[in-house]
Backbone bond lengths (Angstrom), bond angles and torsions (degrees), N, CA, C in turn:
res aa  C-N    CA-C-N  psi(-1)  N-CA   C-N-CA  omega(-1)  CA-C   N-CA-C  phi
1 M - - - 1.457 - - 1.530 109.76 -
2 D 1.340 116.67 139.41 1.458 121.29 178.89 1.520 110.72 -65.29
3 K 1.306 115.59 143.22 1.460 120.76 175.50 1.520 107.95 -78.48
4 R 1.338 115.94 132.22 1.460 121.95 -176.50 1.529 110.10 -93.70
5 V 1.346 116.05 135.08 1.464 121.57 -172.90 1.529 111.47 -132.10
6 V 1.338 114.98 141.89 1.465 121.66 167.75 1.524 106.08 -114.32
7 I 1.332 116.04 132.98 1.462 122.59 178.93 1.524 108.20 -112.17
8 A 1.330 116.71 128.37 1.462 120.49 178.29 1.524 109.61 -129.50
9 D 1.321 115.51 113.81 1.461 122.00 177.56 1.518 106.54 -155.57
10 D 1.332 117.10 138.13 1.463 118.72 -178.04 1.524 112.73 -76.19
11 E 1.331 117.57 -7.95 1.463 120.97 176.01 1.528 109.30 -98.39
12 S 1.327 116.56 114.82 1.464 120.98 -176.07 1.529 112.02 -61.74
13 I 1.334 118.09 -33.03 1.464 120.93 -178.89 1.539 110.34 -65.93
14 I 1.322 116.61 -36.58 1.474 120.88 177.73 1.530 108.96 -66.29
15 R 1.332 116.80 -45.64 1.476 119.89 178.78 1.525 110.28 -59.50
16 L 1.323 116.00 -43.54 1.461 121.25 -178.91 1.531 110.77 -62.57
17 D 1.333 116.71 -47.47 1.470 121.11 178.97 1.527 111.22 -59.60
18 L 1.331 115.99 -47.87 1.465 119.81 -179.40 1.521 111.43 -62.33
19 K 1.320 116.24 -43.17 1.466 120.54 -179.81 1.527 110.00 -59.81
20 E 1.325 116.31 -44.84 1.465 121.14 179.74 1.534 111.17 -61.80
21 I 1.332 116.21 -46.45 1.471 121.12 179.60 1.525 110.60 -61.07
22 L 1.326 116.10 -48.49 1.472 120.71 -176.00 1.527 112.31 -67.86
23 E 1.321 116.41 -46.78 1.469 118.86 -179.60 1.525 111.21 -65.19
24 G 1.323 116.86 -32.39 1.461 120.70 176.25 1.524 112.54 -64.83
25 D 1.327 116.00 -19.91 1.464 121.14 -179.55 1.533 111.58 -106.14
26 G 1.331 117.38 11.16 1.463 120.08 174.54 1.519 115.67 93.84
27 Y 1.322 118.24 4.33 1.468 119.98 175.59 1.521 108.83 -77.38
28 L 1.323 116.50 155.57 1.453 122.25 177.78 1.525 107.77 -112.08
29 V 1.340 116.76 107.75 1.458 120.68 179.14 1.530 106.93 -80.96
30 V 1.336 116.10 108.87 1.460 121.37 -174.90 1.529 113.04 -94.99
31 G 1.344 116.34 -10.51 1.459 118.34 178.80 1.515 111.78 -167.30
32 E 1.339 114.44 152.23 1.463 121.77 176.96 1.521 107.90 -136.75
33 A 1.336 115.32 143.58 1.460 119.73 179.15 1.520 109.47 -143.00
34 A 1.340 115.41 150.35 1.456 121.23 177.16 1.530 110.79 -103.23
35 R 1.330 115.70 -11.50 1.471 121.53 -178.66 1.525 109.75 -123.28
36 G 1.318 115.20 146.85 1.457 120.19 -179.67 1.517 113.73 -65.09
37 D 1.339 117.72 -40.05 1.463 119.97 -179.61 1.536 110.67 -65.93
38 D 1.333 116.39 -37.98 1.468 119.99 176.50 1.531 110.12 -65.67
39 A 1.321 116.03 -40.55 1.474 120.70 179.59 1.518 110.56 -61.58
40 L 1.328 116.79 -44.26 1.461 120.90 -178.81 1.528 110.82 -60.58
41 A 1.319 116.96 -46.80 1.466 120.97 179.04 1.530 110.51 -61.46
42 M 1.331 116.43 -42.76 1.464 122.19 -179.52 1.539 110.98 -63.13
43 I 1.336 115.82 -44.53 1.471 120.47 -177.89 1.525 110.10 -66.26
44 K 1.332 116.96 -42.26 1.470 120.27 178.55 1.530 110.80 -63.09
45 D 1.327 115.75 -36.93 1.462 121.16 -178.60 1.528 112.12 -75.55
46 L 1.344 117.27 -45.37 1.466 121.57 -172.15 1.537 114.05 -90.95
47 Q 1.340 117.42 -18.36 1.466 121.76 179.80 1.545 112.50 49.67
48 P 1.333 118.19 56.10 1.475 119.44 -179.79 1.531 111.16 -70.51
49 D 1.333 115.72 164.70 1.462 120.93 175.56 1.526 110.24 -72.35
50 L 1.341 115.62 -31.05 1.452 121.66 -172.08 1.525 110.25 -140.67
51 A 1.340 115.68 139.73 1.462 121.15 172.81 1.519 107.54 -124.77
52 L 1.328 115.83 123.04 1.465 121.68 175.14 1.523 106.52 -101.85
53 L 1.329 117.09 113.97 1.455 122.00 -172.70 1.520 111.70 -120.11
54 D 1.329 116.20 128.71 1.459 120.50 173.56 1.526 107.83 -69.97
55 V 1.321 116.59 145.96 1.459 119.90 178.60 1.523 110.08 -67.44
56 K 1.323 116.94 -49.51 1.473 121.43 -175.21 1.526 110.09 -100.84
57 M 1.343 115.75 107.16 1.465 121.42 176.83 1.519 108.79 -140.01
58 P 1.334 116.54 153.92 1.470 118.42 173.10 1.535 110.34 -68.97
59 G 1.298 116.65 162.27 1.469 120.55 -178.67 1.510 108.87 84.15
60 L 1.301 116.45 -95.73 1.464 123.10 173.85 1.510 107.58 -119.04
61 D 1.328 117.60 145.85 1.461 117.78 175.42 1.534 109.29 -84.67
62 G 1.323 116.12 171.52 1.464 120.68 -175.97 1.512 113.79 -59.50
63 I 1.326 117.44 -33.71 1.467 120.46 179.99 1.525 110.63 -70.98
64 E 1.330 116.61 -40.20 1.473 119.67 177.72 1.526 110.80 -63.97
65 V 1.325 117.14 -40.50 1.469 120.55 177.24 1.535 109.10 -63.86
66 S 1.326 117.28 -43.94 1.463 121.72 179.12 1.517 111.22 -58.69
67 R 1.325 115.51 -44.41 1.467 120.59 -179.50 1.532 109.67 -59.99
68 A 1.339 116.55 -41.12 1.465 121.20 -179.33 1.533 111.56 -68.36
69 L 1.341 116.45 -24.18 1.469 121.06 -178.43 1.532 112.70 -95.62
70 K 1.319 117.16 -4.44 1.463 120.97 -175.37 1.523 109.66 -54.51
71 G 1.320 115.63 131.23 1.459 120.71 -178.65 1.524 113.45 93.04
72 S 1.338 117.23 -10.46 1.469 119.07 177.85 1.529 109.12 -80.82
73 A 1.313 116.47 170.36 1.468 121.14 -178.68 1.532 111.92 -79.79
74 T 1.324 117.35 -11.19 1.466 121.05 -178.47 1.526 110.51 -74.19
75 V 1.339 115.51 128.20 1.463 121.47 175.77 1.531 107.18 -80.15
76 V 1.339 116.33 126.33 1.464 120.58 -177.22 1.528 110.27 -106.98
77 V 1.345 114.45 126.61 1.465 121.69 177.03 1.525 107.05 -123.60
78 L 1.330 115.63 129.71 1.467 119.82 178.94 1.514 111.61 -89.11
79 L 1.332 115.51 143.59 1.459 123.06 172.75 1.516 105.71 -104.94
80 T 1.314 117.21 124.66 1.450 118.28 -176.70 1.514 113.02 -145.48
81 A 1.314 114.74 143.93 1.462 120.48 171.48 1.517 107.77 -102.74
82 F 1.323 115.58 -1.12 1.455 122.01 -175.02 1.519 110.41 -102.66
83 S 1.319 115.74 155.24 1.462 117.84 -178.48 1.526 111.59 -138.11
84 Q 1.324 116.66 37.43 1.456 118.56 178.04 1.527 109.84 -76.96
85 R 1.329 115.69 136.49 1.461 122.30 178.39 1.529 112.07 -55.98
86 S 1.338 116.71 -44.91 1.463 120.66 -176.84 1.524 110.69 -60.93
87 L 1.330 115.73 -36.86 1.456 121.28 178.93 1.532 110.18 -62.71
88 I 1.312 115.90 -44.31 1.463 121.47 -178.98 1.521 110.43 -62.63
89 E 1.321 116.00 -44.56 1.464 119.47 -178.78 1.521 111.88 -65.88
90 S 1.336 117.28 -43.46 1.465 118.62 -179.98 1.526 110.66 -68.53
91 A 1.335 117.52 -32.08 1.467 120.54 177.18 1.522 110.16 -66.71
92 R 1.320 116.87 -42.55 1.464 120.56 179.51 1.528 109.89 -62.53
93 D 1.340 116.23 -42.47 1.469 120.48 178.32 1.519 111.48 -63.39
94 A 1.336 117.03 -28.68 1.468 121.88 -179.16 1.529 112.25 -82.10
95 G 1.335 117.54 -2.76 1.460 120.12 177.33 1.514 115.23 98.03
96 V 1.323 117.66 10.03 1.463 120.74 177.57 1.533 107.99 -70.00
97 V 1.331 117.04 133.72 1.467 119.46 -177.39 1.526 113.38 -94.59
98 A 1.347 117.45 -21.77 1.464 119.43 -178.69 1.524 109.22 -162.50
99 Y 1.329 114.36 172.04 1.456 121.97 -179.06 1.513 108.42 -132.19
100 L 1.310 116.29 144.05 1.459 121.69 169.96 1.511 105.50 -117.26
101 V 1.321 116.60 120.87 1.450 121.01 -177.03 1.528 109.11 -91.72
102 K 1.341 115.37 124.34 1.468 121.37 178.77 1.516 108.79 -75.87
103 P 1.307 120.04 148.33 1.468 125.50 -7.70 1.528 109.89 -75.01
104 F 1.322 116.69 149.40 1.456 119.77 -177.60 1.517 111.16 -122.82
105 R 1.330 114.80 160.18 1.468 121.89 178.91 1.526 108.56 -120.63
106 S 1.312 115.61 151.20 1.461 120.02 -179.53 1.525 111.33 -58.87
107 S 1.347 116.73 -32.10 1.466 119.95 -179.48 1.528 111.79 -65.55
108 E 1.345 117.23 -21.48 1.461 121.12 176.50 1.525 111.35 -92.52
109 I 1.329 115.80 -42.02 1.462 121.50 -173.48 1.524 112.99 -68.54
110 L 1.319 116.38 -51.53 1.466 119.92 -170.33 1.522 114.12 -60.95
111 P 1.337 120.16 -46.78 1.471 118.74 177.94 1.530 112.15 -63.08
112 K 1.332 116.19 -37.51 1.467 119.90 -179.62 1.525 110.42 -64.83
113 L 1.339 117.03 -46.19 1.461 120.10 -179.70 1.523 111.42 -65.75
114 A 1.324 116.26 -40.18 1.471 119.71 178.37 1.526 110.18 -59.74
115 A 1.321 116.63 -42.08 1.467 120.74 179.64 1.523 111.25 -66.48
116 L 1.331 116.46 -39.22 1.463 120.08 -179.23 1.520 112.63 -68.81
117 L 1.330 116.15 -32.86 1.458 119.88 -175.26 1.523 113.83 -91.78
118 S 1.339 116.52 -10.63 1.464 117.46 176.79 1.521 107.70 -85.97
119 P 1.326 117.05 153.54 1.463 118.15 177.95 1.528 108.47 -63.85
120 A 1.325 115.67 98.37 1.463 120.17 -173.99 1.521 111.30 -105.75
121 V 1.297 114.31 160.27 1.455 121.43 176.26 1.530 107.53 -78.12
122 E 1.305 117.71 142.93 1.463 122.74 -178.10 1.521 112.10 -54.82
123 E 1.329 117.47 -36.04 1.463 120.96 -179.09 1.528 110.85 -62.59
124 E 1.336 116.77 -37.79 1.461 119.93 178.94 1.520 110.06 -63.29
125 H 1.332 115.94 -41.23 1.460 120.38 178.60 1.530 109.90 -61.96
126 D 1.320 117.17 -44.81 1.460 121.13 179.61 1.525 110.65 -60.82
127 A 1.330 117.04 -40.91 1.464 120.93 178.59 1.523 109.95 -64.96
128 E 1.320 117.55 -39.56 1.460 122.52 178.71 1.523 110.61 -62.48
129 V 1.327 116.77 -46.82 1.460 121.22 179.46 1.525 109.48 -61.68
130 S 1.324 116.53 -41.92 1.457 121.36 179.26 1.529 110.35 -61.79
131 H 1.335 116.74 -42.17 1.462 121.67 179.60 1.532 110.29 -63.13
132 V 1.328 117.07 -43.62 1.458 121.15 179.88 1.525 109.77 -65.27
133 D 1.325 116.80 -43.06 1.466 120.42 177.49 1.522 109.89 -58.41
134 D 1.338 116.65 -40.12 1.460 121.85 -179.70 1.531 109.98 -64.31
135 K 1.335 117.25 -41.67 1.465 120.87 179.21 1.527 110.63 -64.05
136 I 1.319 116.41 -41.39 1.464 120.59 -179.90 1.522 109.69 -66.82
137 E 1.320 116.96 -42.45 1.460 121.26 178.42 1.534 110.27 -61.66
138 T 1.335 116.47 -40.61 1.466 120.71 177.59 1.519 110.53 -60.65
139 R 1.333 117.34 -44.33 1.465 120.71 177.78 1.523 111.16 -58.63
140 E 1.344 116.39 -42.54 1.464 120.39 179.89 1.527 110.56 -62.20
141 I 1.322 117.19 -44.39 1.467 122.00 -178.52 1.524 110.18 -64.20
142 V 1.326 116.74 -45.87 1.468 120.76 179.51 1.532 109.86 -63.52
143 Q 1.317 117.03 -40.35 1.469 120.71 179.23 1.531 110.56 -61.59
144 R 1.335 117.03 -45.94 1.470 120.38 179.62 1.530 110.78 -63.17
145 A 1.341 116.42 -39.47 1.470 120.53 179.20 1.528 110.60 -65.71
146 K 1.343 116.75 -40.85 1.475 120.17 177.08 1.521 110.02 -59.90
147 E 1.331 115.76 -45.73 1.464 119.91 -178.73 1.528 110.45 -61.60
148 M 1.335 116.66 -39.16 1.458 120.72 179.66 1.537 110.31 -64.86
149 L 1.338 116.51 -45.37 1.468 120.39 178.19 1.523 111.22 -62.27
150 M 1.325 116.33 -41.62 1.459 121.02 -179.37 1.533 109.67 -60.67
151 K 1.328 115.91 -43.86 1.461 120.95 -177.90 1.530 111.08 -70.32
152 E 1.328 116.46 -48.11 1.459 120.86 -174.63 1.527 113.14 -72.44
153 R 1.341 116.74 -34.88 1.469 119.72 -174.40 1.519 113.42 -109.94
154 G 1.328 116.69 0.83 1.462 119.90 179.20 1.521 113.07 65.81
155 L 1.322 117.04 36.25 1.469 122.16 -177.49 1.520 110.97 -96.61
156 D 1.348 115.79 160.30 1.456 119.14 169.06 1.529 107.63 -87.43
157 E 1.319 116.22 170.62 1.467 120.00 -174.28 1.535 113.56 -60.98
158 P 1.361 119.29 -45.71 1.471 118.58 179.23 1.533 112.55 -59.40
159 A 1.320 117.67 -38.04 1.468 120.80 -179.67 1.527 111.01 -67.98
160 A 1.331 116.16 -40.72 1.467 120.19 178.32 1.526 110.13 -64.69
161 F 1.338 116.55 -42.78 1.462 120.68 178.78 1.531 110.61 -61.92
162 E 1.340 115.48 -42.11 1.458 119.92 -178.73 1.531 111.63 -62.11
163 I 1.325 116.57 -39.09 1.471 119.81 177.55 1.531 109.99 -59.82
164 I 1.315 116.52 -46.16 1.474 120.66 -179.32 1.526 110.08 -64.69
165 Q 1.330 115.86 -47.50 1.465 121.05 -177.82 1.531 111.61 -62.45
166 Q 1.332 117.00 -48.13 1.469 120.93 -178.39 1.535 111.42 -65.40
167 S 1.328 116.29 -39.93 1.473 120.21 178.65 1.527 110.61 -63.04
168 A 1.321 116.29 -39.52 1.467 120.34 178.67 1.532 110.14 -65.63
169 M 1.330 116.45 -41.92 1.468 119.81 -179.86 1.523 110.65 -66.29
170 R 1.332 116.61 -45.66 1.472 119.82 178.98 1.528 111.49 -61.36
171 G 1.314 116.01 -41.61 1.466 120.12 -177.98 1.520 113.29 -85.67
172 R 1.338 115.60 0.55 1.475 121.11 -178.07 1.531 111.47 49.97
173 T 1.319 113.74 48.34 1.458 120.50 -179.91 1.523 108.63 -133.84
174 R 1.318 115.93 179.72 1.464 120.50 -178.99 1.527 110.20 -83.93
175 M 1.335 115.43 151.04 1.463 120.43 175.99 1.521 109.80 -59.51
176 R 1.320 116.67 -34.03 1.466 121.13 179.01 1.529 110.52 -58.77
177 D 1.353 117.07 -41.89 1.464 120.92 -179.03 1.525 110.97 -64.37
178 I 1.341 116.89 -42.59 1.468 121.35 178.13 1.529 109.32 -63.53
179 A 1.324 115.87 -44.53 1.465 120.90 -179.49 1.530 110.72 -59.94
180 Q 1.329 116.34 -41.05 1.466 119.62 179.10 1.540 110.88 -65.54
181 Q 1.328 116.73 -37.43 1.477 120.10 176.23 1.533 109.94 -62.01
182 I 1.326 116.67 -42.07 1.461 121.12 -179.87 1.531 109.29 -61.77
183 L 1.335 115.98 -47.60 1.455 120.60 -177.18 1.534 112.16 -64.88
184 K 1.328 117.57 -29.96 1.467 121.39 -179.99 1.529 111.49 -87.23
185 G 1.342 116.85 -4.47 1.459 120.28 -178.82 1.513 113.07 77.93
186 E 1.353 116.99 19.10 1.465 121.91 -177.37 1.526 112.44 -100.79
187 F 1.334 117.37 0.56 1.461 121.69 -174.73 1.529 110.05 -83.91
188 V 1.334 116.31 131.68 1.456 120.19 -179.71 1.527 113.15 -117.44
189 G 1.337 117.91 5.32 1.464 122.25 -175.17 1.486 115.87 -67.81
């Protein structure tokens, strides 16, 4: 049986992209909403297997909707362009099982959703959450390093990013490692 999904995001292009990705993989998108309060009513009514909720929406935000759904059978995944620690902790407390960080690709989304919706062992879920937290932390570190380069060298954001990216490729290391060197004042690139 197809897994039933409700998508809630105030950006129609995001909803459209997600719907295309999910339906292409056999999911059944049973509802879409641009507002959190509409999403909550839809999810309570339709009882989908999965709800993909944007963090920032009019009406109710994704965390408030998650909190209202806590204890239901619907698996809640947040869509976020944000990576604040406090947001992650409050989302986890609200019953969110995972996060998809925008912009996203089908090659990242589909395996993650398949793992979340299959009867999985709790340890796998914990490892998944840890991996997502690590990705978000990496984004924060790279962002801070970009800002430091921009300030110190008078660069724009794309140029600062390119320095980090190229240095990582040349050194055959992760961008996170280069970013940490920049933040510690150990970067010579």
